[in-house]
C-alpha positions in Angstrom: -26.7 -68.7 22.4 -25.9 -65.2 21.1 -23.8 -64.4 24.2 -22.0 -67.7 23.9 -21.1 -67.2 20.3 -19.6 -63.8 21.0 -17.7 -65.1 24.1 -16.2 -68.0 22.3 -15.4 -65.8 19.3 -13.4 -63.3 21.4 -11.9 -65.7 24.0 -10.4 -69.1 23.8 -12.4 -72.0 25.2 -9.9 -72.7 28.0 -9.7 -69.1 29.1 -13.5 -68.9 29.7 -15.0 -70.2 33.0 -18.6 -70.9 33.8 -18.4 -67.9 36.2 -17.3 -65.7 33.2 -20.2 -67.0 31.1 -22.7 -66.4 33.9 -21.5 -62.9 34.5 -21.8 -61.9 30.9 -25.2 -63.5 30.6 -26.4 -61.9 33.8 -27.5 -65.2 35.4 -26.5 -67.4 38.2 -24.0 -70.1 37.1 -26.3 -72.7 38.6 -28.7 -71.9 35.8 -26.0 -72.8 33.2 -25.3 -76.1 34.9 -29.1 -76.8 35.1 -29.6 -76.4 31.4 -26.2 -77.5 29.9 -24.6 -79.6 32.7 -21.1 -78.1 32.1 -19.1 -75.6 30.1 -18.5 -78.2 27.4 -22.2 -78.9 27.3 -22.8 -75.2 26.8 -20.2 -75.0 24.1 -21.7 -78.1 22.2 -25.1 -76.5 22.4 -23.7 -73.3 20.7 -22.0 -75.4 18.0 -25.3 -77.3 17.4 -27.3 -74.1 17.2 -24.7 -72.6 14.8 -24.9 -75.7 12.6 -28.7 -75.6 12.6 -28.6 -72.0 11.4 -26.1 -72.7 8.7 -28.1 -75.7 7.4 -31.3 -73.8 7.5 -29.9 -70.8 5.6 -28.1 -73.0 3.0 -30.9 -75.4 2.3 -33.9 -73.2 2.6 -36.6 -72.7 -0.2 -36.7 -76.3 -1.4 -39.5 -75.6 -3.8 -37.3 -73.6 -6.1 -36.2 -75.0 -9.5 -33.1 -77.2 -9.1 -30.6 -74.8 -10.7 -31.8 -71.9 -8.6 -31.8 -74.1 -5.5 -28.2 -74.9 -5.9 -27.3 -71.3 -6.4 -29.3 -70.3 -3.3 -27.6 -73.1 -1.3 -24.2 -71.7 -2.1 -25.2 -68.1 -1.4 -26.8 -69.1 1.9 -23.7 -70.9 2.9 -21.5 -67.9 2.1 -23.9 -65.5 3.8 -23.7 -67.5 7.0 -19.9 -67.6 6.9 -19.7 -63.9 6.1 -21.8 -62.9 9.1 -20.6 -65.6 11.6 -16.9 -65.9 11.2 -16.1 -67.6 14.5 -19.0 -70.0 14.4 -18.2 -71.0 10.8 -14.6 -71.7 11.7 -15.7 -73.9 14.6 -18.0 -75.9 12.4 -15.5 -76.4 9.6 -12.4 -77.1 11.6 -14.1 -79.2 14.3 -13.8 -76.8 17.2 -11.5 -77.3 20.2 -8.8 -79.8 19.6 -10.1 -83.1 18.2 -13.4 -83.2 20.2 -15.2 -86.2 18.9 -18.7 -84.8 19.5 -17.8 -81.5 17.7 -16.3 -83.5 14.8 -19.5 -85.6 14.6 -21.5 -82.4 14.4 -19.2 -81.1 11.6 -19.6 -84.4 9.7 -23.3 -84.3 10.0 -23.6 -80.8 8.5 -21.3 -81.8 5.7 -23.5 -84.7 4.9 -26.6 -82.5 4.9 -25.0 -80.0 2.6 -23.8 -82.8 0.2 -27.4 -84.2 0.2 -28.8 -80.7 -0.6 -26.4 -80.3 -3.5 -27.1 -83.8 -4.8 -30.9 -83.1 -4.6 -30.5 -79.8 -6.4 -28.4 -81.4 -9.2 -30.0 -84.8 -9.6 -33.3 -84.7 -7.7 -32.1 -87.2 -5.1 -30.2 -87.0 -1.9 -27.9 -90.0 -2.4 -25.5 -90.7 -5.3 -23.0 -93.5 -6.2 -19.7 -93.5 -4.2 -17.6 -92.0 -6.9 -20.0 -89.2 -7.5 -20.2 -88.5 -3.8 -16.4 -88.4 -3.6 -16.3 -85.8 -6.4 -18.9 -83.7 -4.5 -16.9 -84.1 -1.3 -13.8 -82.7 -3.1 -15.8 -79.7 -4.3 -17.2 -79.1 -0.8 -13.7 -79.3 0.7 -12.6 -76.7 -1.8 -15.5 -74.5 -0.8 -14.6 -74.8 2.8 -11.0 -73.9 2.2 -11.9 -71.0 -0.1 -14.5 -69.6 2.4 -12.1 -69.8 5.3 -9.5 -67.8 3.3 -12.2 -65.4 2.2 -13.5 -64.5 5.7 -9.9 -64.5 7.0 -8.8 -61.7 4.8 -7.3 -58.8 6.7 -9.5 -55.8 7.4 -9.3 -53.4 4.5 -7.9 -56.0 2.1 -9.5 -56.2 -1.3 -11.5 -59.3 -1.8 -14.4 -60.4 -4.0 -17.9 -59.8 -2.8 -20.2 -62.7 -1.9 -22.1 -62.7 -5.2 -18.9 -62.9 -7.2 -17.5 -65.7 -5.0 -20.8 -67.5 -5.2 -20.8 -67.3 -9.0 -17.2 -68.8 -9.0 -18.2 -71.7 -6.7 -21.3 -72.4 -8.8 -19.2 -72.5 -11.9 -16.8 -74.9 -10.2 -19.7 -77.1 -9.2 -20.9 -77.1 -12.8 -17.4 -78.4 -13.9 -17.5 -81.0 -11.1 -20.9 -82.2 -12.3 -19.6 -82.5 -15.9 -16.7 -84.6 -14.7 -19.1 -86.8 -12.6 -21.1 -87.4 -15.8 -18.0 -88.7 -17.5 -17.2 -91.2 -14.8 -20.6 -92.0 -13.5 -23.0 -92.2 -16.5 -26.0 -92.8 -14.2 -25.5 -89.2 -12.9 -25.8 -87.1 -16.0 -25.0 -83.4 -15.6 -28.1 -81.3 -15.3 -28.7 -79.2 -18.5 -27.4 -75.7 -18.4 -30.4 -73.4 -18.7 -30.2 -69.9 -20.0 -31.2 -68.4 -16.7 -28.2 -70.1 -15.0 -25.8 -68.8 -17.5 -27.2 -65.3 -17.3 -27.2 -65.2 -13.5 -23.6 -66.4 -13.3 -22.4 -64.0 -15.9 -24.3 -61.0 -14.4 -23.0 -61.7 -10.9 -19.5 -62.0 -12.1 -19.6 -58.8 -14.1 -21.5 -56.7 -11.5 -19.2 -57.6 -8.6 -15.7 -57.7 -10.2 -13.1 -55.8 -8.1 -12.5 -52.3 -9.4 -9.0 -51.7 -10.5 -7.4 -48.3 -10.3 -6.4 -46.8 -13.6 -2.8 -45.8 -14.2 
C-alpha cells in the first residue's frame, strides 16, 4: 500500500504498468494479479486503504465530549490531508476520470464524515434533509479550502494546521447556528467556555508573522 501511494502520487495512473509496480515492490507481477486481479484492482485497494486511514484519523476518540470530538475530527482530517497530499486529492476528487467505484468510495467517506460531525453536534448520526444539506455545504467548503491549502507552492506563506482548524470549526459553529434557525429540531449545541478558549488560543498562537516595516 505504501509503495502504491508513492507511485500513484509521483506518476499518472496510465503511465504506470503492473511491471513497473512489481519492480518497485520487489515482487513478481503474478503476485499482484493474485491479490488484486489487475492494476485497477490494486489502485482501488490503495484508495480504500487511504479512505480507511482518513476516516480513522478524523473520527477517532469517540468518547470525548461532543465539542472536543468535533474539534478533533477537523484536526484529524487536516492532519491526514497535510501528510498525504496525493491520497487526499484522490479521495476528494474521485480519482482517475469519473471512475464509478472510486466515486462511490469518495461518497462513502463523505457520508461517514457527515455522520461524525452530526453525532458530535447533535448526539445522533442522522439529521433532517435541510440540516444535512447545510452540513454538506460546510464539508464541501472544507474540501475546497483543504485542497487549496495543501496545494500552496513550496515556500509560500500559509496558515498552520491549528489556525486553519480553528477557522473551520468557527465556520461550522456558524453553520450550526443557521441550521437551528431553519430546523428547530436541531438546536445549535451550547458554546462552552473551553471551546471559545481553544479557538481563540489556536488562532492567536498560529497567526502568520508579518514583517515590520
